C-alpha positions in Angstrom: 4.6 11.0 36.0 6.3 8.9 33.8 4.8 7.4 30.5 5.9 3.4 29.5 7.2 3.6 26.2 9.5 1.3 24.3 11.5 4.1 22.7 12.1 7.3 24.1 11.6 10.4 22.2 14.3 12.1 20.3 14.4 16.2 20.4 13.2 17.1 17.3 15.5 19.3 14.7 14.9 21.6 11.5 15.5 24.9 10.2 16.5 27.7 12.8 15.8 31.3 11.1 16.8 32.8 14.7 15.0 33.8 17.8 11.5 35.5 17.9 8.2 34.3 18.2 7.4 35.0 14.4 9.9 32.7 13.5 8.6 29.7 15.2 8.4 26.0 14.1 7.3 22.7 15.2 10.9 21.7 16.5 11.1 24.7 18.6 8.2 24.0 20.6 7.8 20.0 21.2 9.1 18.8 24.6 9.3 15.2 25.9 6.3 14.2 27.9 8.3 13.6 31.0 10.4 16.7 31.4 10.2 19.9 33.2 7.9 21.2 30.0 6.1 18.1 29.5 2.9 16.6 31.1 2.4 15.9 34.9 1.0 17.9 38.4 1.3 21.6 37.5 1.9 21.4 34.0 0.5 23.9 31.6 -2.1 22.0 29.3 -0.4 21.0 26.1 -2.2 21.8 22.5 -0.9 18.4 21.0 0.6 15.4 22.3 2.4 12.7 20.2 3.2 8.9 20.4 4.1 7.1 17.6 3.1 3.1 17.0 6.1 1.3 15.1 4.4 -1.5 13.6 4.3 -3.7 10.6 3.0 -6.8 12.0 -0.8 -5.4 10.9 0.2 -5.0 7.2 2.1 -8.1 6.8 -0.9 -10.3 8.4 -3.0 -8.4 5.9 -0.5 -9.6 3.2 0.3 -6.1 2.2 4.0 -4.3 1.8 5.9 -4.0 4.9 7.6 -0.7 5.9 5.4 1.4 7.9 7.3 0.7 11.2 9.4 3.7 10.1 6.4 5.9 9.4 6.8 7.8 12.5 10.4 9.1 12.7 9.5 10.1 9.2 6.1 11.8 10.3 8.4 13.8 12.7 11.1 14.6 10.4 8.3 16.1 7.9 6.4 18.0 10.7 9.6 19.3 12.8 10.3 22.4 10.2 6.8 23.2 9.7 6.5 27.0 10.6 4.0 27.9 13.6 1.5 30.9 13.6 2.5 31.6 17.3 4.4 29.6 20.0 2.2 26.5 21.3 2.9 23.6 24.1 3.2 20.2 22.6 5.3 17.3 23.9 6.5 14.2 22.3 5.8 10.5 24.5 8.1 8.5 22.4 7.4 5.1 20.6 5.4 2.2 21.3 7.1 -0.9 19.2 5.9 -4.1 18.1 8.2 -6.8 18.2 8.4 -10.5 17.2 4.9 -10.1 15.7 2.9 -9.3 19.1 0.6 -7.1 17.8 -1.7 -7.8 20.5 0.6 -6.6 23.3 1.5 -3.5 21.3 -2.3 -2.3 21.0 -2.9 -2.7 24.6 0.4 -0.9 25.5 -0.5 2.0 23.2 -4.3 2.0 24.8 -2.5 2.5 28.3 -0.3 5.3 26.6 -3.1 7.2 25.0 -5.4 6.8 28.1 -2.3 8.5 30.2 -2.0 11.5 27.8 -6.0 11.7 27.7 -6.4 11.8 31.3 -3.5 14.4 32.0 -6.0 16.8 30.2 -4.1 16.9 26.8 -5.8 16.7 23.5 -5.7 15.7 20.8 -3.3 13.1 21.3 -1.7 12.2 17.7 -0.8 8.6 17.1 1.8 8.2 14.6 1.6 5.0 12.8 2.5 2.3 11.7 0.2 0.3 9.8 -3.5 0.8 10.0 -3.7 -1.6 13.0 -2.9 1.6 15.0 -6.5 2.6 15.2 -7.1 -0.1 17.1 -4.7 0.8 20.2 -5.6 4.4 19.6 -9.6 3.1 20.1 -8.5 1.5 23.1 -6.7 4.4 24.7 -10.0 6.7 24.2 -12.2 3.8 25.5 -10.4 3.5 28.7 -10.1 7.4 29.1 -11.9 9.0 32.3 -14.1 10.9 30.0 -15.6 8.0 27.9 -15.7 6.1 31.6 -18.2 8.8 32.7 -20.2 8.7 29.7 -19.2 10.8 26.6 -20.1 9.7 23.1 -17.3 8.9 20.7 -17.6 8.8 17.1 -14.8 7.4 14.7 -14.5 8.9 11.8 -12.2 7.0 9.2 -10.3 8.6 5.8 -9.8 5.7 4.1 -10.1 4.0 0.5 -10.9 0.7 3.1 -13.5 -0.5 5.6 -11.1 -2.1 7.3 -14.1 -4.4 8.6 -12.2 -7.7 7.8 -13.6 -10.7 10.2 -9.6 -12.3 10.3 -9.0 -15.0 12.6 -6.0 -12.6 13.9 -5.8 -8.7 14.5 -4.3 -7.1 11.3 -4.1 -3.7 9.6 -7.8 -5.0 7.7 -9.8 -5.4 11.2 -9.5 -2.7 13.5 -12.7 -1.4 13.0 -14.7 -4.7 13.4 -12.6 -5.1 16.5 -13.9 -1.6 17.5 -17.6 -2.6 16.9 -17.2 -5.9 19.0 -15.7 -4.4 21.4 -18.2 -1.9 21.9 -21.2 -4.4 21.3 -19.8 -6.3 24.2 -20.2 -3.1 26.3 -24.0 -2.5 25.2 -23.2 0.1 22.8 -23.2 0.2 19.1 -20.1 1.7 17.1 -20.7 4.9 15.5 -18.5 4.6 12.5 -18.2 6.5 9.6 -16.0 6.4 6.2 -15.0 9.1 3.7 -13.2 8.0 0.7 -14.3 4.4 0.4 -13.1 2.9 -3.1 -15.5 0.2 -4.6 -13.0 -1.7 -6.1 -10.6 -1.9 -3.2 -13.6 -3.4 -1.2 -15.5 -6.7 -1.6 -19.2 -7.2 -1.4 -18.8 -9.0 1.5 -17.2 -5.5 3.3 -19.8 -3.5 2.0 -22.2 -6.4 3.7 -20.3 -6.1 7.0 -20.8 -2.3 6.9 -24.4 -2.2 6.2 -24.9 -4.8 8.8 -23.2 -2.4 11.4 -24.9 0.8 10.1 -21.8 2.3 8.8 -22.6 5.5 6.7 -19.4 6.1 4.3 -19.3 8.4 1.2 -17.5 6.5 -1.8 -14.5 8.2 -3.4 -15.9 9.2 -6.3 -18.3 11.5 -4.1 -15.4 13.3 -2.6 -14.5 15.4 -5.3 -13.3 19.2 -5.0 -17.0 19.9 -6.7 -18.7 17.5 -4.1 -17.9 20.4 -1.1 -21.4 20.3 0.1 -21.9 16.6 0.2 -18.7 15.9 2.3 -19.5 19.4 4.7 -23.1 18.1 5.2 -21.1 14.5 5.9 -19.3 15.8 8.6 -21.2 18.3 10.4 -23.9 15.7 11.0 -21.2 13.1 12.3 -20.1 15.9 14.7 -23.6 16.7 15.9 -24.0 13.0 17.0 -20.8 12.6 19.2 -18.9 14.3 22.3 -15.5 13.2 21.3 -13.9 12.3 18.0 -11.5 9.5 17.1 -10.4 10.7 13.6 -8.5 7.9 12.0 -6.2 9.0 8.2 -5.1 6.1 6.5 -2.7 8.1 3.9 -4.1 5.6 1.0 -7.0 7.8 0.8 -5.3 10.4 -0.9 -4.4 10.0 -4.9 -1.1 7.9 -5.4 0.2 11.2 -7.1 0.1 12.8 -3.6 1.0 9.7 -1.4 3.0 7.4 -3.4 4.4 5.7 0.0 1.9 3.5 1.1 1.0 0.0 1.1 -1.6 0.2 -1.4 -1.5 3.6 -3.7 -4.7 4.7 -4.8 -5.9 4.8 -8.2 -8.5 7.5 -7.6 -8.5 8.9 -4.2 -9.9 11.9 -2.5 -8.2 15.1 -3.3 -5.8 16.5 -1.0 -7.7 19.7 -0.6 -10.6 17.6 0.4 -8.9 15.7 3.5 -7.4 18.7 4.6 -11.0 20.6 4.7 -12.6 17.6 6.5 -9.5 17.3 9.1 -9.7 21.0 9.7 -13.6 20.6 10.3 -13.2 18.0 12.8 -10.6 19.8 14.6 -12.0 23.2 14.9 -15.2 21.6 16.4 -13.3 21.0 19.6 -14.5 17.5 19.9 -11.0 15.9 18.5 -9.7 13.6 21.2 -7.4 11.4 19.0 -6.1 11.5 15.8 -3.9 8.6 14.1 -2.1 9.2 10.8 -1.5 5.5 9.4 0.4 3.3 6.4 3.3 5.8 5.9 5.5 3.6 4.2 8.9 5.9 3.5 10.9 3.0 2.0 8.1 3.4 -1.0 8.0 7.0 -0.6 9.3 9.4 -3.5 10.6 12.5 -2.6 9.3 12.2 0.8 6.1 13.2 -0.8 3.9 10.8 1.8 5.6 12.1 4.8 5.1 15.5 4.0 1.4 15.1 3.0 0.8 13.3 6.3 3.0 16.0 8.1 0.9 18.7 6.3 -2.5 17.0 7.6 -1.2 16.9 11.4 -0.2 20.4 10.6 -3.6 21.4 9.6 -5.4 19.5 12.3 -3.4 21.3 15.1 -3.8 24.8 13.5 -7.1 24.7 13.6 -8.1 22.9 17.2 -9.0 25.1 19.8 -6.2 26.5 22.3 -5.4 24.3 25.1 -7.9 25.6 28.2 
């Protein structure tokens, strides 16, 4: 079975210290999704599946600084040399690429790829963005999966300085969670959407009002410091208790600009890396994580690959904390 993607994956490369399971790194264990070690009938279950979303369309429509289409490649390069505690099975499906501003088609194609990966039994699926419009494509994939069709309850946790609930005429990087809420309402369900790291100066009163109207639960960035551990732990635990499957969406602008300068809208305050990593690990360790997307990395704006390394570290921490593939 071959996934339909626009750009087939290239081999992952990185530092090689020689043979041995005690010297393994990510680039040693990632295979193409369609090859003999990848997904398909009779293949061993994987511990992680990667798919990229090369898109600037949503950021451009949202009047942001473009360049996030190069994010998937930068995230792979930053993750590839990271060391693993032990070998595992991972696959790379390649990239969906948005061309000619056709974001809507890109969303559908990403959704189809994510559904395919999930229905093969692999999770979590890690979607490498791209602008934060990637989140809606990830949602379409999870919403169309067999588990959700059979009644699994989905929760969406967004680590972000922004609600991304804009009511714009065209989908953009600022609209994905309102799009999800409307889709869920059309299906007779309410979107269980929560946000950790919201910046009050970065969101209009209308966005706060929209969040309240939709029943969104959130923590402000000023409530997510290192000393607020009990508050953030409780927030995440209550979220996990209410769902069977999790869509974790990480906008790298949730981090302080010192940790993540290479984003469209760097955060003047932000949530410390220690807190974001702890939240990601808790979600992964729950065994409920189905899809994780990482958004807004703009390599052209990065400094010493700082943002790419931060995003890759979060992906590494998530997959290290996730239960072994069954």
